[in-house]
N, C-alpha and C positions, 0 to 999 in steps of 0.2 A: 464233732460237728459244732460250728460256732454260730451263735445267734444271740444278739443283744448282750454281748460280753459274757455270756454263760456258755460253758463248754458242755455239750450234751453228747453222750456216747450211746449208740444204739447197738443192742445185742439181742440174741434169742432169749426168750423168757426161760427161767429155770424153776424147778419145783421149789427151790429155796427162796424164790421171790414171792411166793404165795402169801405169807403173812403180811408183808408190807403192802403189796398191791391190793389185796382184799381189804386191808385196813383202811385205805383211803377211798375205797369204792363202796363202803357200806351204805352211803346215802345218795348214790348217783341219781336214783329216781325217787328221791324223797322217801316216803314210808314204804315204797315197794322195794327199796334196796337196790340190788343189782343182780343180773343173771350170771356174772362171771364165776361165782362158785360152782355153778352147775356145768359149765363148759371148760373149766380150767384144765382138768386132766386131759381132755380130748384135744384142746388147743395146744398144750405143751408137746404132745406127741405128734402133731401134724407136721409132715415134712413136704407136703405138696405146696402148702402155703407157708406162712411164718407168723408166729406169735412172738412179739418182741417187747422189750422194755426200753425206755429212755432213762439213762443213768446220769446223775449229777453227783460228783464227788463220791462215787461208789454206791450211791443210794438210788434205787428206782423211784422216779418221780412221775413217770408216765408209762402208758402201755398202749399197744395197738395190735390188731390182727388183720392179716391179709389172707383171704381164702380164695383158692383157685377152684371155682365151682366145677368148671369143665375147661378143657383147653381153650384159651382165649377169653374166658369169662372170669373177671376179677371182682371180688367183693371186699370192700373195706369195712371194718367193724371194730367195736371194742375200744375206740379211742377214749382214753381217760387221762386226766392230769391231776396229780395230787393238789387239792385245793390250796395247800400251803404254798404252792409254787406257781399258781396261776398268775397271769399278767406278765410273764416272762417269754411269751411266744413259744412255749414248749409244744403246744398243740400244733403250731405251724411247722415246727421242726419235725414232729411225728408225721404230719401230713405230707411234707416235702419228701421225707425219706420213704414213705409208703409209695408215693408216686414213682420215685426213681426205681424202687424194687419192682413195682408192678409193670412199668413200661419195659423193663428188661425181658419180660415174658411175652412181649409183642401181642398184647391183648386186642380183642375186637372191641371191647368196652370195659370201662371201670365204673362200678356203681357203689353206692352206699345209701343208708337210710338214716334219718334223724327225726326228732320230734318237731312239730310245727312251731313250738316255742323256742327252739334252739337256733336262734338267728346267727350266732357265732359259727356254729357248725355249717350252716347253709352258706354263709359268706365264704368260709374256707373252700368249700366245693366250687361255688360259683367263680371264685377268683382263680381257680385252676381250669376254667373253661367248661365246667360241667353245667348241666341245666336240669331243672326240676322236670321230671317226666311223668310222675304220678303221685297221687296222695290217697291215703287209705284211712278210713275210720276204723277204730277197734271196737268190737262189741263183745259182751259177755252174756252168759245165760246159765241157768241151772239145768242139769239133765232132767228130762221128762220121764218119770217112772211109768212108762207105757209098756205093756207086755210084748208088743211087736212094732215093727216099722215097715213102711212101704218102700224103704230104701234097701236095695239088694246089692251085694258085692258085684262089681263090674268084672268083665273078663276081656281078654284080648280080641275076641270075636267082635266086640263092640268098638274097637279102637277107632275106626273110621267115623262111625256115627257119633261117638263122644267127641272126637276132634272137631267135627262139624258143629256140634252143639256148643262147645266152648268158644269156637271162633265166630259163630253167628249170633250168639246171645246178645241181647240188646245192650248189655254192659261190657261187651268184649273190648271195645276200643278203649274204655277207661282202665282196663287191666293192663294195657300196654304190653301184652305178650308175656306177662309174669304170673307166677304163683308164689305164695308167701309161706315161709316157715318162721312163725313169730314175726320178728322185725327184720327178716332177711328175705330178699326177693330173688327168685331164680327164674331162668328162662323157661317158658312153658311152651315147648314144641312137641312134635310127635314122639320124639325119643323120650322126653321127660314124662309125657302122659303114659307111654307104654311102661316105663319104669314104675310109675305110681300104681298102675293097674296090677303089675306083677307082685308088688308088695302089699296088695290088698288095701290100698289107700283111696280107692275111688268107689263110690256107691251110686247106683243108677235108680231113677224113678220112672216107671212106665205107667201111662194111663191107657185108655182104650184106643188111642191113636198111635201109640208107640212110645219111644223114648221122649220123655217130657222134661227131665231135669237130672242134675247130677251134682254131687258134692265130692270134693277131694279133702282129705284130712291128713294131719301129721300128729301122731301120738308121741308123748314123752316116753322115755325108756321104761318107766314104771307103769305107763298107760293110764295114769290117773289124770293126766292133762291131755286135752285134745284141742288142736288148732285147726279150724277149717280154713284151708288155704286157697280154695277156689270154689266158686258156686256158679251155676248156670241153669237156665230153664227156658222153655219155649215161649212163655208168657208170664205176666205178673202173678196170676193166680197160682200157677205151678211153682213159681219162684218162692212165694210166701209159704206154700205147702212144704217145699223142700227144706226151707229154713226151720220150720216147726219140727219136721221129721228128723232133722239133724240132731235135735235135742233128745229125741227118743233113741236114735242110734247111739248117741253118746252114753246114755244110760245102759243100753244093752252091751256096750263094749266095756263097761265098768269105769268110765271116766267120772271124776269128781269135780273137775273144773273145765269149763269150756271157754274158748275164745274164738273169734272170727274177725277177719279183716275184709272189708268191702270197699270198693272205690268210693271216695268221698263225693257224694252227690245228694241233691235234695230228693231225687227219686228213691235211692236206696234207704235214706232215712225214713221216707214215707212207707216203703214196703216192709221194713223191719217191724213197724208198729203192729202189735197183735201177735207176733210170732214168739214172744218170750225172750227176745234178745234186746239188749239196751246198751247204750254208750255210757261207760262208767266215768268218763272224763272228757272234757271239751278240748282235747288235743288230738292230733292225728299224725300218721306217719308220712313223711316226705321222702320220696326216692329221687336221688340225683344220679345222673349218668353222663359219662363222656365217651362218645364213640370215636374210635381211632381207625 
């Protein structure tokens, strides 16, 4: 592929690419490093989507991942360019190649997320006809060493009630029909909710009037990290209670590190106060989408 007089070749990533790729991704997110080491083996094995590298003179200088979340649902992620080769429009080459591959799958939509600070990434998406559909603040907290929690595992008999709760929650419109796995957004419909319940990923809170709140979570493979990927409640008081109890639940599940994303809004920032959750940095997730 030709771009600015530089010949870039795209191919599937190989295990042998790991030292070079991870070498130039060590400081992708500053002192937080990069999550690529954690997903590398899984991404290399993926055959539903594709994990690929951009090669210049036989050397990988960029990388990208296309995930087919479900048929018709495409997620772009992991776009990185070796800092030594930035300024040569390699990111644009990767983006264009990704779109060509994705469009061959005849998707209903293509999405990806980036940081609020990453104007270049946002520009790449907007220039392809995407639009910003949602923005999410990231929160962290310490597990609450409480001996019990009011949150109980949900079951499929609650599917309809939980679906109504998540759809009618005051914050539902800001979620844009999504739930989050870290910085990846997935379609949150009846099928997805049922799958989360089956995998013991949804917990309910009942008060004297019935179902009052719920939390969905995503644990890491070693279960030391929990990401709360969707929250809902019937009112503000219940919402704050559910967020506090989420910390107790994490302790009981053995988590050491907690994160949560909530739609970016003054209301959520207000409600989080006093629950033990806080925003560790003044940046947020931006989700872009192109519907086809």
